[in-house]
C-alpha positions in Angstrom: -65.9 53.3 -140.8 -69.6 51.9 -141.7 -72.0 54.3 -141.7 -75.3 52.6 -142.2 -77.2 55.6 -142.5 -75.3 56.6 -145.8 -76.9 53.4 -147.4 -78.4 53.6 -150.7 -81.2 51.1 -151.8 -80.8 48.6 -154.5 -77.0 50.2 -154.5 -74.0 48.1 -154.6 -72.5 49.8 -151.4 -68.3 49.6 -150.5 -68.1 47.7 -147.0 -65.7 46.9 -145.0 -65.2 43.6 -142.5 -64.7 40.2 -142.6 -67.3 37.2 -143.4 -66.9 33.5 -141.7 -68.5 31.1 -143.6 -70.7 28.1 -142.7 -70.1 25.6 -145.6 -68.9 25.4 -148.8 -71.1 27.8 -150.7 -70.5 29.1 -154.4 -68.9 32.0 -154.9 -70.4 34.5 -158.1 -68.7 37.0 -160.3 -72.4 38.2 -160.9 -74.6 36.7 -158.2 -77.3 38.0 -161.1 -76.4 35.5 -163.3 -75.0 33.5 -161.0 -71.8 33.5 -163.3 -69.2 31.6 -160.8 -65.9 30.8 -164.2 -63.9 28.8 -161.9 -66.3 26.9 -159.5 -64.4 28.6 -156.7 -66.6 27.4 -153.4 -66.1 28.9 -150.3 -64.0 26.8 -147.6 -66.4 25.9 -144.1 -65.1 28.3 -141.2 -62.9 30.1 -143.3 -62.6 34.3 -143.1 -62.9 36.6 -146.4 -62.3 40.4 -146.5 -66.0 42.2 -146.9 -65.8 44.6 -149.5 -69.5 45.2 -150.4 -73.5 44.4 -150.3 -75.6 44.5 -152.5 -78.1 47.1 -150.5 -79.3 48.2 -147.3 -80.9 45.1 -146.4 -78.8 43.3 -148.2 -78.7 39.2 -149.3 -75.6 39.5 -151.1 -71.8 40.4 -149.7 -68.6 40.6 -152.3 -65.8 39.1 -150.3 -61.9 38.8 -151.8 -60.6 35.2 -152.1 -57.6 36.1 -153.6 -56.6 32.3 -155.4 -60.2 32.8 -157.5 -60.0 34.2 -160.7 -61.8 37.0 -160.7 -60.8 38.1 -157.1 -63.8 39.6 -156.3 -66.8 37.2 -155.7 -70.5 37.7 -154.4 -71.8 34.9 -151.8 -74.9 34.9 -149.5 -75.8 36.1 -147.2 -76.3 32.2 -145.6 -73.5 31.5 -146.4 -71.9 32.8 -142.8 -71.3 35.5 -140.9 -70.9 39.4 -142.1 -69.1 41.4 -139.2 -68.0 44.8 -139.6 -65.8 47.4 -139.1 -68.5 49.3 -137.0 -68.7 46.2 -135.4 -72.2 45.2 -136.3 -72.9 41.6 -136.5 -75.3 40.5 -139.5 -76.7 37.1 -139.1 -79.1 35.6 -141.4 -82.5 35.5 -138.6 -83.2 31.9 -137.7 -86.7 31.9 -139.3 -85.3 33.2 -142.4 -82.8 30.3 -142.5 -85.8 27.8 -142.0 -87.9 29.2 -144.9 -85.0 29.4 -147.4 -84.0 25.7 -146.3 -87.3 24.4 -146.4 -87.7 25.8 -150.4 -84.3 24.8 -151.2 -84.4 21.4 -149.7 -87.4 20.0 -150.1 -87.7 16.6 -152.0 -89.9 16.9 -155.6 -90.5 20.2 -155.9 -88.4 21.0 -158.3 -88.5 22.6 -161.7 -86.3 21.1 -164.3 -82.7 19.2 -164.7 -79.7 20.3 -165.3 -77.8 17.2 -166.8 -74.0 17.9 -166.4 -71.5 15.5 -168.8 -68.1 15.8 -168.2 -65.3 15.0 -171.1 -63.3 13.4 -168.7 -59.9 14.3 -170.4 -59.9 17.8 -170.1 -61.4 17.3 -166.3 -58.6 15.5 -165.1 -55.9 17.3 -167.1 -56.4 20.8 -166.0 -59.3 21.2 -163.8 -57.9 21.6 -160.2 -59.9 19.2 -158.2 -59.8 18.3 -155.0 -58.8 14.9 -153.1 -57.7 11.7 -155.2 -59.9 10.9 -158.6 -58.5 7.6 -159.3 -59.9 7.7 -162.8 -58.3 10.6 -163.3 -54.7 8.9 -162.2 -55.6 5.8 -164.5 -56.3 8.7 -167.7 -53.4 10.7 -167.3 -51.5 7.2 -166.7 -53.0 5.9 -170.1 -54.0 2.9 -168.3 -57.9 3.7 -168.7 -59.0 5.6 -171.8 -62.2 7.7 -172.0 -63.5 8.8 -175.4 -66.8 9.0 -174.2 -68.9 11.9 -172.3 -69.5 10.9 -169.2 -72.1 11.7 -166.3 -71.2 14.6 -163.8 -74.9 14.6 -162.5 -78.6 14.6 -163.0 -79.9 17.3 -160.9 -83.0 18.5 -160.2 -83.6 22.2 -160.3 -85.6 24.9 -158.4 -85.0 28.3 -160.5 -86.0 30.2 -157.5 -83.1 28.5 -155.5 -80.3 29.0 -158.1 -77.4 26.1 -156.5 -79.0 25.7 -153.8 -81.9 23.5 -154.2 -80.1 20.0 -153.0 -79.3 18.0 -150.0 -82.8 16.9 -150.2 -81.6 13.8 -147.5 -78.9 14.8 -145.4 -78.7 10.9 -144.4 -79.5 9.8 -147.8 -78.0 6.4 -148.6 -76.6 5.1 -151.9 -77.4 1.2 -152.2 -76.8 0.3 -156.0 -76.9 -3.5 -157.8 -74.0 -4.8 -159.2 -75.9 -4.9 -162.0 -76.6 -1.1 -162.3 -72.8 0.0 -160.9 -71.3 -2.6 -164.0 -73.7 -0.5 -166.5 -73.4 2.8 -165.5 -69.2 2.3 -164.8 -68.0 3.5 -168.9 -70.8 6.6 -168.1 -69.4 7.1 -164.7 -66.3 6.2 -164.3 -65.5 7.0 -160.4 -67.6 3.2 -160.5 -64.9 1.4 -162.2 -62.8 2.1 -158.3 -65.4 3.7 -155.7 -68.5 4.8 -155.1 -67.4 7.8 -153.5 -68.5 10.4 -156.1 -72.3 8.5 -156.9 -72.7 8.5 -153.2 -71.8 12.4 -152.9 -74.4 13.0 -156.2 -77.4 10.9 -154.7 -77.1 12.6 -151.2 -76.9 15.9 -153.3 -78.3 15.1 -156.2 -80.8 12.2 -156.8 -82.7 12.2 -152.9 -84.0 15.7 -154.1 -86.5 13.4 -156.4 -88.6 10.4 -156.8 -86.7 7.7 -158.4 -85.1 5.1 -156.1 -81.2 5.2 -156.7 -81.3 2.3 -159.6 -83.5 3.7 -161.7 -82.1 7.1 -160.9 -78.7 6.4 -162.3 -79.6 4.0 -165.1 -82.2 6.5 -166.3 -79.2 8.9 -166.3 -76.9 6.6 -168.2 -79.2 6.3 -170.6 -78.9 10.4 -171.3 -75.6 10.1 -171.6 -75.8 7.6 -173.9 -78.2 9.7 -176.0 -76.0 12.6 -175.8 -72.5 11.4 -176.4 -74.5 9.4 -179.4 -76.0 12.8 -181.1 -74.3 15.7 -182.5 -73.5 16.9 -179.2 -71.3 13.9 -178.5 -70.2 13.8 -182.6 -68.6 17.5 -182.3 -66.4 16.9 -179.3 -64.6 13.5 -180.1 -64.0 14.8 -184.1 -62.6 17.5 -182.7 -60.1 15.8 -180.0 -56.5 17.1 -180.2 -58.1 20.1 -182.3 -58.9 23.9 -181.1 -62.0 25.3 -182.4 -63.8 28.0 -181.6 -67.1 28.1 -179.4 -69.0 29.6 -181.9 -68.5 27.1 -184.7 -69.6 24.7 -182.0 -72.5 26.2 -181.5 -73.2 26.7 -185.0 -72.9 22.6 -185.6 -75.5 22.2 -182.8 -78.1 24.8 -184.2 -77.7 23.0 -187.7 -78.8 20.0 -185.9 -80.7 20.9 -182.7 -81.9 24.1 -183.7 -81.3 28.1 -182.0 -84.6 27.6 -179.3 -82.7 23.9 -178.3 -79.5 25.5 -178.5 -80.5 27.8 -176.2 -80.9 24.6 -173.3 -76.9 23.7 -173.8 -73.7 25.4 -171.5 -70.4 24.9 -172.0 -67.8 24.9 -168.6 -64.0 25.2 -169.2 -60.8 24.9 -167.0 -58.9 28.0 -167.7 -61.0 29.0 -169.9 -59.5 26.9 -172.7 -60.1 23.5 -171.9 -63.5 21.6 -172.2 -64.0 20.2 -169.2 -68.2 20.1 -169.4 -71.1 20.0 -171.4 -74.3 21.2 -170.0 -78.2 20.5 -171.0 -81.2 21.8 -169.2 -84.3 19.5 -169.5 -87.3 19.4 -168.1 -89.0 18.2 -165.1 -91.0 15.4 -166.9 -88.7 14.2 -169.6 -89.0 11.2 -171.4 -85.6 9.7 -171.6 -87.1 7.9 -175.0 -87.0 11.7 -176.3 -84.8 12.8 -178.4 -82.5 15.3 -177.5 -83.9 18.1 -179.2 -87.0 17.1 -177.7 -85.3 16.6 -174.3 -83.5 20.2 -174.4 -86.9 21.9 -175.6 -88.6 20.9 -172.5 -86.3 23.3 -170.7 -85.9 26.3 -169.7 -82.7 28.7 -171.4 -79.9 28.4 -168.9 -77.0 30.8 -169.2 -75.5 31.3 -173.1 -74.0 29.3 -174.7 -70.2 29.6 -174.3 -70.4 29.8 -170.2 -67.3 30.1 -169.0 -64.8 29.5 -172.1 -63.0 31.3 -174.2 -63.9 32.2 -177.4 -61.2 29.4 -178.7 -61.5 25.9 -176.6 -59.2 23.2 -176.7 -60.8 19.2 -176.9 -57.8 17.2 -174.7 -57.0 13.4 -175.3 -57.0 11.2 -173.3 -53.3 10.2 -171.1 -51.8 13.6 -173.0 
């Protein structure tokens, strides 16, 4: 049985019980650093074994997710209901949920952006995505050749919310002109086949800023083009089909942008070794006409450059 009288403030405390999720929250290896090596999310209404809590008046719960690597993960208590073996059920209070929800889904109440760019061949070949992605099927079948970085998303970011800032209008509908779709499809290839991914990005992220949908996606497309043409895209394309060290990638970018700017860049890899994403932190009031270096220097520092990648990574070619 768990004795709450034995709790020590500000310590990780072993616990046991079950945690039932109420959504698809991220599950972190470290809740302080907000690291999620394999992008694990909770399954809605799924029950997980509790292993620890972070303190007496806890706000983080450590649970066991067998298929994750590592399997021990931290989730915020607002992501579900914790039931401990001493039959004490702890639910977030309605008032605290309302306060948290309001502060993390208020439109235009953010402090920076994350520009997330996908290396599509590496993502489609090695990332364990859920559902059908027709662009990946086409790439893997050799029917679509993508040799540029593509847009995952332009995400308004609020430091105090971590990854929870979003869904500022849950009823937001994506309405794009045909000319916009035609222009952004080469940079967000799901639009060649459907609007599903774009609708998700708009509802979760785009509706949290003030641009309309056409301007938002066209602005994001200009940013992708700029980064793809920069030293970032050039290094990736020059090393397609090769193993490279993350340190050499970083040194190359420092030589072009400087250390301060590169401190705003991080990588993401499938299984730690296949490059699938590059993320740039940029300022809230960025100028799309600025250089990549200026865009980066306007943003806050993020996670380490190597992200969840190993010292050596492979840059996949389309259809391989």
